[in-house]
C-alpha positions as CSV (number, residue, x, y, z in Angstrom):
1,M,0.0,0.0,0.0
2,D,1.3,3.5,-0.8
3,P,2.3,5.4,2.3
4,K,0.1,8.2,3.3
5,V,1.8,11.6,3.0
6,K,1.8,13.0,6.6
7,R,5.0,15.0,6.8
8,A,6.8,17.1,4.1
9,L,10.2,18.6,4.2
10,I,10.4,21.8,2.0
11,S,13.5,23.7,1.2
12,V,13.5,25.6,-2.1
13,S,15.5,28.4,-3.7
14,D,13.0,29.0,-6.4
15,K,9.7,29.8,-4.7
16,V,7.5,30.1,-7.8
17,G,4.2,28.3,-7.1
18,L,5.3,27.4,-3.6
19,T,2.5,29.2,-1.8
20,D,-0.4,27.5,-3.6
21,F,1.4,24.1,-3.3
22,A,2.1,24.4,0.4
23,T,-1.4,25.6,1.0
24,G,-2.8,22.6,-0.7
25,L,-0.6,20.2,1.3
26,V,-1.7,21.8,4.6
27,A,-5.4,21.5,3.5
28,A,-4.7,17.8,2.8
29,G,-3.5,17.3,6.4
30,V,0.3,17.4,5.7
31,Q,2.6,18.8,8.3
32,I,5.3,21.0,6.8
33,F,8.9,21.2,8.0
34,S,11.2,23.9,6.7
35,T,14.3,26.0,7.1
36,G,15.7,29.5,6.5
37,G,14.3,31.5,3.6
38,T,11.6,28.9,2.7
39,K,10.3,28.9,6.3
40,K,10.1,32.7,6.4
41,H,8.3,32.7,3.0
42,L,5.7,30.2,4.2
43,E,5.2,32.0,7.5
44,A,4.7,35.3,5.7
45,C,2.0,33.7,3.6
46,G,0.2,32.4,6.8
47,I,1.1,28.8,6.2
48,P,1.9,26.8,9.4
49,V,5.4,25.4,9.3
50,T,7.6,23.6,11.8
51,D,11.2,24.8,12.0
52,V,13.7,21.9,11.2
53,S,15.9,23.3,14.0
54,E,13.1,22.8,16.5
55,Y,12.7,19.2,15.3
56,T,16.4,18.3,15.3
57,G,17.3,20.4,18.4
58,F,20.2,21.6,16.5
59,P,20.5,25.3,15.4
60,E,21.4,26.5,11.9
61,M,25.0,27.6,11.8
62,M,28.0,28.6,9.6
63,G,26.0,31.2,7.7
64,G,23.2,28.7,6.9
65,R,25.6,26.1,5.5
66,L,24.6,23.7,8.2
67,K,20.8,23.2,8.5
68,T,19.6,19.8,7.3
69,L,22.7,17.7,7.6
70,H,21.4,15.9,10.7
71,P,20.4,12.2,11.4
72,K,16.9,13.2,12.3
73,V,16.5,14.7,8.9
74,H,18.2,12.1,6.8
75,G,17.0,9.2,9.0
76,G,13.5,10.4,8.4
77,I,14.1,10.4,4.6
78,L,16.1,7.1,4.4
79,C,14.3,4.9,6.9
80,R,12.6,1.9,5.2
81,R,9.1,1.4,6.6
82,D,9.2,-2.3,5.9
83,D,12.6,-2.8,7.7
84,E,12.2,-3.7,11.4
85,A,15.7,-2.5,12.3
86,D,15.3,0.8,10.5
87,M,12.0,1.5,12.3
88,K,13.4,0.5,15.6
89,S,16.4,2.9,15.2
90,A,14.0,5.7,14.2
91,S,11.9,5.1,17.3
92,E,14.9,4.9,19.6
93,H,16.3,8.2,18.4
94,G,13.0,10.2,17.9
95,I,13.2,10.2,14.1
96,E,9.9,11.0,12.4
97,P,9.6,9.7,8.8
98,F,9.1,12.1,5.9
99,E,6.9,10.9,3.0
100,L,7.6,14.0,0.8
101,V,10.8,16.0,0.2
102,V,10.4,19.2,-1.8
103,V,13.8,20.7,-2.7
104,N,15.3,22.8,-5.5
105,L,18.9,23.8,-5.3
106,Y,20.9,26.9,-4.9
107,P,20.9,28.8,-8.3
108,F,24.4,27.9,-9.2
109,E,23.9,28.2,-13.0
110,A,22.0,31.5,-12.7
111,T,24.8,32.8,-10.5
112,I,27.7,32.0,-12.8
113,A,25.8,33.4,-15.8
114,K,25.9,36.9,-14.2
115,K,28.5,39.3,-15.5
116,G,31.3,40.0,-13.1
117,V,30.4,37.1,-10.7
118,T,33.3,36.3,-8.4
119,D,34.7,32.8,-7.7
120,A,33.6,33.2,-4.1
121,E,30.0,33.9,-5.1
122,A,30.0,30.9,-7.4
123,I,31.3,28.6,-4.8
124,E,28.9,29.8,-2.1
125,N,26.1,28.9,-4.5
126,I,27.1,25.2,-4.6
127,D,24.4,23.5,-2.7
128,I,25.3,20.6,-0.3
129,G,22.3,19.8,1.9
130,G,19.9,20.1,-1.0
131,P,21.4,17.4,-3.3
132,T,21.9,15.2,-0.3
133,M,18.2,15.3,0.6
134,V,17.2,14.9,-3.0
135,R,19.4,11.8,-3.6
136,A,18.3,10.3,-0.3
137,A,14.7,10.7,-1.1
138,A,15.1,9.4,-4.7
139,K,17.0,6.4,-3.4
140,N,14.2,5.6,-0.9
141,H,11.4,6.4,-3.5
142,K,9.7,3.1,-2.4
143,F,8.4,5.2,0.5
144,V,9.3,8.8,-0.3
145,G,8.2,11.2,-3.0
146,V,10.8,13.8,-4.1
147,V,9.9,17.0,-5.9
148,T,12.6,19.0,-7.6
149,S,10.6,21.4,-9.9
150,A,7.6,23.6,-9.6
151,S,6.3,21.9,-12.8
152,Q,5.7,18.8,-10.7
153,Y,3.6,20.5,-8.0
154,A,0.2,20.1,-9.7
155,R,0.5,16.3,-10.3
156,V,1.8,15.6,-6.8
157,L,-0.9,17.7,-5.1
158,E,-3.6,16.1,-7.3
159,E,-2.6,12.6,-6.1
160,I,-2.3,13.6,-2.5
161,Q,-5.7,15.3,-2.5
162,A,-7.3,12.3,-4.2
163,T,-5.8,9.5,-2.2
164,G,-3.7,11.0,0.6
165,A,-0.7,9.3,-0.9
166,L,1.6,9.2,-4.0
167,S,1.5,6.2,-6.3
168,L,4.7,4.1,-6.7
169,Q,4.6,5.0,-10.4
170,L,4.7,8.7,-9.6
171,R,7.4,8.3,-6.9
172,R,9.6,6.4,-9.3
173,S,9.1,9.0,-12.1
174,L,10.0,11.7,-9.6
175,A,13.1,9.8,-8.5
176,R,14.3,9.5,-12.1
177,D,13.9,13.2,-12.6
178,A,15.6,13.9,-9.3
179,F,18.7,12.0,-10.2
180,A,18.8,13.7,-13.6
181,H,18.5,17.0,-11.7
182,T,21.4,16.4,-9.4
183,A,23.5,15.0,-12.2
184,G,22.9,18.2,-14.2
185,Y,23.7,20.3,-11.2
186,D,27.0,18.5,-10.5
187,A,27.9,18.6,-14.3
188,A,27.4,22.4,-14.2
189,I,29.8,22.7,-11.3
190,A,32.3,20.5,-12.9
191,R,32.2,22.5,-16.1
192,Y,32.6,25.7,-14.1
193,F,35.8,24.5,-12.5
194,A,37.1,23.0,-15.8
195,E,36.5,26.3,-17.7
196,H,37.9,28.5,-15.0
197,D,40.9,26.6,-13.8
198,G,43.2,26.7,-16.9
199,A,41.5,26.6,-20.3
200,A,44.5,24.7,-21.7
201,A,43.6,21.5,-19.8
202,F,40.8,19.3,-20.9
203,P,38.8,17.7,-18.0
204,Q,39.4,14.1,-17.2
205,T,35.6,13.6,-17.4
206,Y,33.4,15.9,-19.4
207,S,29.7,16.2,-18.4
208,S,27.0,18.1,-20.1
209,Q,23.5,17.9,-18.8
210,L,20.9,19.0,-21.4
211,K,17.2,19.4,-20.7
212,L,14.4,18.2,-23.0
213,S,12.8,21.2,-24.7
214,A,10.6,19.6,-27.3
215,E,10.0,16.4,-29.2
216,L,10.2,17.0,-32.9
217,R,8.0,15.6,-35.7
218,Y,11.0,13.6,-36.9
219,G,14.8,13.8,-37.5
220,E,16.7,14.4,-40.7
221,N,14.3,11.9,-42.3
222,P,10.7,10.8,-41.5
223,H,11.8,7.4,-40.2
224,Q,14.1,9.0,-37.5
225,R,12.9,10.1,-34.1
226,A,14.2,13.4,-32.8
227,A,14.0,15.8,-29.9
228,L,15.4,19.2,-29.0
229,Y,17.4,19.6,-25.8
230,I,18.7,22.9,-24.4
231,D,21.7,23.8,-22.3
232,P,20.4,25.7,-19.3
233,K,23.9,27.1,-18.7
234,Y,24.0,29.0,-22.0
235,V,22.4,32.5,-21.7
236,G,23.2,34.0,-25.1
237,A,21.1,34.1,-28.3
238,S,20.5,30.7,-29.7
239,A,18.2,28.8,-32.1
240,A,17.5,26.3,-29.3
241,S,16.0,28.9,-26.9
242,A,14.6,31.5,-29.4
243,R,11.0,32.4,-29.2
244,Q,8.9,31.3,-32.2
245,L,6.5,34.1,-33.3
246,N,4.9,32.5,-36.3
247,G,4.9,29.5,-38.5
248,K,4.8,25.7,-38.6
249,E,6.5,23.5,-36.0
250,L,10.3,23.6,-36.3
251,S,11.9,20.5,-37.8
252,Y,15.3,18.9,-37.0
253,N,16.8,20.3,-40.2
254,N,15.3,23.7,-39.6
255,L,17.1,23.9,-36.3
256,L,20.4,22.9,-37.7
257,D,20.2,25.5,-40.4
258,L,18.9,28.2,-38.0
259,D,21.8,27.5,-35.7
260,A,24.3,27.8,-38.6
261,A,22.6,30.9,-40.0
262,L,22.7,32.6,-36.6
263,G,26.4,31.7,-36.2
264,M,27.3,33.3,-39.5
265,A,25.2,36.5,-39.0
266,R,26.5,37.2,-35.5
267,A,30.1,37.1,-36.6
268,F,29.8,40.6,-38.0
269,D,29.6,43.9,-36.2
270,R,27.8,45.7,-39.1
271,P,24.3,44.7,-40.2
272,A,24.6,41.2,-41.7
273,V,22.5,38.5,-43.2
274,A,23.3,34.8,-43.9
275,V,21.1,32.8,-46.3
276,L,21.3,29.1,-45.6
277,K,20.5,25.9,-47.5
278,H,21.5,22.5,-46.1
279,N,23.9,24.0,-43.5
280,N,25.9,26.0,-46.0
281,P,25.5,29.6,-47.1
282,C,24.1,30.3,-50.6
283,G,24.2,34.0,-49.9
284,A,25.5,36.4,-47.2
285,A,26.2,40.1,-47.0
286,V,27.0,43.0,-44.8
287,A,25.8,46.6,-45.4
288,D,25.1,49.9,-43.8
289,T,21.4,48.9,-43.2
290,I,19.9,45.5,-42.5
291,A,17.5,45.9,-45.5
292,E,20.4,46.4,-47.9
293,A,22.2,43.4,-46.4
294,V,19.0,41.3,-46.9
295,R,18.8,42.3,-50.5
296,K,22.5,41.6,-51.2
297,G,22.3,38.3,-49.3
298,M,19.3,37.0,-51.2
299,E,20.8,38.0,-54.5
300,G,23.9,35.9,-53.9
301,D,22.4,32.7,-55.4
302,P,18.7,33.4,-56.1
303,L,17.9,29.9,-57.3
304,S,19.3,28.3,-54.1
305,A,17.8,31.0,-51.9
306,F,14.3,29.7,-52.7
307,G,13.1,28.0,-49.5
308,S,16.1,29.2,-47.5
309,I,16.8,29.9,-43.9
310,L,17.9,33.5,-42.9
311,G,20.0,34.6,-40.0
312,V,19.9,38.3,-39.3
313,N,22.0,40.2,-36.7
314,R,19.7,43.2,-36.4
315,V,16.0,43.6,-35.8
316,V,14.1,43.0,-39.0
317,D,12.6,46.2,-40.2
318,E,9.7,47.2,-42.5
319,E,12.0,47.7,-45.6
320,S,13.5,44.2,-45.1
321,A,10.1,42.6,-44.7
322,N,8.8,44.3,-47.9
323,Y,11.7,43.0,-49.9
324,L,11.3,39.4,-48.6
325,A,7.5,39.6,-49.2
326,Q,7.8,40.3,-52.9
327,P,6.5,37.7,-55.4
328,G,9.0,35.1,-56.4
329,L,10.8,34.8,-53.1
330,F,10.1,32.0,-50.6
331,V,11.7,31.8,-47.1
332,E,11.3,28.9,-44.8
333,A,12.5,30.6,-41.6
334,I,14.1,33.7,-40.2
335,I,16.0,34.1,-36.9
336,A,16.8,37.6,-35.7
337,P,17.1,39.6,-32.5
338,G,13.6,40.7,-33.2
339,F,11.0,42.0,-35.7
340,S,9.5,45.5,-35.8
341,P,5.7,45.5,-35.4
342,K,5.3,46.5,-39.1
343,A,7.8,43.8,-40.3
344,L,6.0,41.2,-38.3
345,E,2.7,42.3,-39.8
346,I,4.0,42.1,-43.3
347,L,5.7,38.8,-43.0
348,T,2.7,37.1,-41.5
349,T,0.1,38.5,-43.9
350,V,1.5,39.5,-47.3
351,P,3.5,36.7,-48.9
352,K,1.8,33.5,-50.0
353,W,3.9,31.6,-47.5
354,H,3.0,33.9,-44.6
355,A,1.2,31.3,-42.5
356,N,4.0,28.8,-42.6
357,V,7.2,31.0,-42.3
358,R,8.9,30.3,-39.0
359,L,9.9,33.6,-37.4
360,L,12.2,33.2,-34.4
361,E,13.1,36.0,-32.0
362,C,16.3,35.6,-30.0
363,G,16.3,38.9,-28.2
364,G,18.2,42.2,-28.1
365,E,18.8,44.9,-30.7
366,K,21.8,43.3,-32.3
367,L,23.7,40.0,-32.0
368,E,27.1,39.7,-30.5
369,R,29.7,37.1,-31.6
370,A,29.1,33.8,-29.8
371,D,31.1,33.1,-26.6
372,V,31.5,29.3,-26.6
373,S,34.5,27.7,-25.0
374,W,34.2,24.1,-26.4
375,V,32.5,22.3,-29.1
376,V,31.5,18.7,-28.6
377,R,31.0,16.3,-31.5
378,P,29.5,12.8,-30.8
379,L,31.1,9.7,-32.1
380,T,29.8,6.1,-31.9
381,G,31.0,5.1,-28.5
382,G,32.6,8.5,-27.6
383,A,32.9,12.1,-28.4
384,L,35.4,14.7,-29.6
385,L,35.9,17.9,-27.7
386,Q,37.7,21.0,-29.1
387,D,38.1,24.7,-28.7
388,S,35.4,26.6,-30.6
389,D,36.5,28.4,-33.8
390,V,34.7,31.7,-33.2
391,G,37.6,34.1,-32.4
392,I,38.7,36.9,-34.6
393,D,41.9,36.2,-36.5
394,P,44.7,38.7,-35.9
395,E,45.4,40.6,-39.1
396,D,48.9,41.4,-37.9
397,E,49.8,37.8,-38.7
398,W,48.6,38.1,-42.3
399,K,51.3,38.4,-45.0
400,V,51.0,39.6,-48.6
401,V,53.1,37.0,-50.5
402,T,52.6,38.1,-54.1
403,E,54.1,40.9,-56.1
404,K,50.8,42.6,-56.2
405,S,49.1,43.9,-53.0
406,P,45.3,44.0,-52.6
407,T,43.6,47.4,-52.9
408,E,41.7,48.8,-49.9
409,E,38.5,47.7,-51.6
410,Q,39.8,44.2,-52.2
411,L,41.1,44.0,-48.6
412,R,37.6,44.9,-47.3
413,D,36.1,42.0,-49.4
414,L,38.9,39.7,-48.3
415,R,38.1,40.3,-44.6
416,F,34.5,39.4,-45.3
417,A,35.4,36.4,-47.4
418,W,37.8,35.1,-44.7
419,E,35.1,35.3,-42.1
420,M,32.6,33.6,-44.3
421,V,34.8,30.7,-45.4
422,R,35.1,29.3,-41.9
423,H,31.3,28.6,-41.9
424,V,31.3,26.6,-45.1
425,K,31.9,22.8,-45.1
426,S,35.4,21.9,-46.2
427,N,36.8,21.8,-48.7
428,A,35.5,25.3,-48.8
429,I,35.9,28.1,-51.3
430,V,33.9,31.3,-51.3
431,L,33.9,34.2,-53.8
432,C,32.9,37.6,-52.5
433,K,32.3,41.0,-54.1
434,D,31.1,44.2,-52.5
435,E,31.0,42.5,-49.1
436,A,28.5,39.9,-50.4
437,L,28.8,36.2,-51.1
438,V,28.5,35.5,-54.9
439,G,29.8,32.0,-55.2
440,V,30.3,29.0,-52.9
441,G,32.0,25.6,-53.4
442,A,31.4,23.4,-50.4
443,G,32.1,19.9,-49.2
444,Q,34.0,18.7,-52.2
445,M,36.7,16.1,-52.0
446,S,38.9,18.1,-54.3
447,R,39.7,21.8,-53.7
448,V,39.9,22.6,-57.4
449,D,36.3,21.2,-57.7
450,S,35.2,23.6,-55.0
451,V,36.9,26.5,-57.0
452,E,35.2,25.5,-60.2
453,I,31.8,25.2,-58.5
454,S,32.1,28.6,-56.8
455,V,33.1,30.3,-60.1
456,K,30.2,28.7,-61.9
457,K,27.8,29.8,-59.2
458,A,29.2,33.4,-59.4
459,G,28.9,33.6,-63.2
460,D,29.7,37.1,-64.4
461,R,30.1,38.3,-60.8
462,A,33.4,36.3,-60.6
463,Q,35.0,39.1,-62.5
464,G,36.7,41.3,-59.9
465,A,35.7,39.1,-57.0
466,V,38.0,37.9,-54.2
467,L,38.4,34.3,-53.2
468,A,38.9,32.7,-49.7
469,S,40.0,29.1,-49.2
470,D,39.6,27.5,-45.8
471,A,42.9,25.6,-46.2
472,F,46.0,25.8,-48.4
473,F,46.1,25.1,-52.1
474,P,48.2,22.0,-52.7
475,F,48.7,22.8,-56.3
476,P,48.5,25.9,-58.5
477,D,45.5,24.4,-60.4
478,G,43.1,25.9,-57.9
479,I,44.4,29.4,-58.7
480,Q,44.3,28.7,-62.4
481,A,40.6,27.7,-62.1
482,A,39.6,30.9,-60.4
483,K,38.7,32.7,-63.5
484,G,38.1,36.5,-63.0
485,V,39.3,36.5,-59.3
486,V,41.6,39.5,-58.4
487,A,42.7,38.6,-54.9
488,V,43.0,35.5,-52.8
489,I,43.2,34.8,-49.0
490,Q,44.3,31.4,-47.7
491,P,46.3,29.9,-44.8
492,G,49.4,28.9,-46.8
493,G,51.6,26.1,-45.6
494,S,51.8,23.8,-48.6
495,K,55.0,22.3,-49.9
496,R,54.1,23.9,-53.2
497,D,53.3,27.4,-51.8
498,Q,55.8,29.0,-54.2
499,E,54.2,27.4,-57.2
500,V,50.9,28.8,-56.0
501,I,52.4,32.2,-55.5
502,D,54.0,32.1,-58.9
503,A,50.6,31.2,-60.5
504,C,49.1,34.3,-58.8
505,N,52.0,36.5,-60.0
506,E,51.5,35.3,-63.6
507,L,47.8,36.1,-63.5
508,G,48.2,39.4,-61.6
509,I,46.4,38.2,-58.6
510,A,47.1,39.5,-55.1
511,M,47.3,36.9,-52.3
512,I,47.4,36.9,-48.5
513,F,48.6,34.1,-46.3
514,T,46.9,34.1,-42.9
515,G,48.8,31.3,-41.3
516,R,45.6,29.9,-39.9
517,R,43.3,27.2,-41.3
518,H,39.5,27.1,-40.9
519,F,38.4,23.6,-41.7
520,K,34.8,22.8,-40.9
521,H,34.0,19.1,-41.3
């Protein structure tokens, strides 16, 4: 038989929904025990509560660090009601059993997300008593229910009000969630120490606890299941946490492209747009206004841009929306810091695709370059961990290696091209002109094939364009295939660098070696 819930131990940092929940427990005949701020909160709301210190006969001390770490607390949580020895010990030592433990932990992740937080503040927000009570209750879920989230209050209260007890099915479900909760909490603490105690060292164990956000219709293909998880530690703009304002449900592929588009657009300080298809850009541009950037980006490869995903680093305005709503264009999704009221009205009423276009708002007036320490790539049976490739390359390391130097206008386009090429799947070649993408060769096994594809995509716009290559040219044939290109930027480092330089000199092409590669596999 399920044990009747007679006593509940409540100690929570997040008090959202607590008043109604505790009121319901008291109305159901449950005696509440509590400590510190939770006790004061309940008393202020007129809810009867017994102080844990009164029950244990032991005062809080050490600035509140020592409150619940006591045998009368943990004995009450851990005692097995069907074990004669346990119940005898409880009786001998005045230990009362708890049938319900309600605990959420010190806000460690919220604390370390604040700008300027000190190490002392972070460490002080590492909860000790809370995880101990949660794990104890979860372990003894045969007799104890453990609540770790306000989202569980309604279901728990409903069962107690209906039967006076919690079903084993619910107690086991709560225990499963509790262990996931403490695992995520410990993972966040481990990550904090790993990231703050010498970035050069990789941790011996890397833990990352993600939370289920939504189950998706399917994965890359209809026969694959899929779900979206979020990293609660990450506080910047992201496709995973953006607010959807309009359109159909997001798909697995939508989210991959939205994430990539956001990463490209946020890499630029000036108004910028990235136009994505299948995780590679088919257009991108920077300009003085976001509307001009939208136009230039969509004109990069109009054929491929049909049904594309847009990443925008400024609020989408009326002029941008009017351009996108014109006949002949079709956009699957747009992610941006926001949408002006007029832009939102236009995009959700004017184009034929207005009801389906997914509009995602990720907050703020403009996007900043992402601040991500490590990138994790899963393998079958393992994972790869590496530093993220989001930093700005130092131009003082760049070297002009040809007889001809790039003009100021060409250098401007080379900077844009060098930022773009890191976002394209290797082997990657991009052609750019007037700070806009005009041709892309992506994911080819031969670099010269990527050059030929990018030149074909650019067409007449290859004349006077600049070229960026994510890695060195192993032979001069890549340069020779770059018809119409006037300047090249690449890492250098090939055994045949001089042959490549000679080919540029013969064709009157300026070339910069950056000394840094940007493969993206």
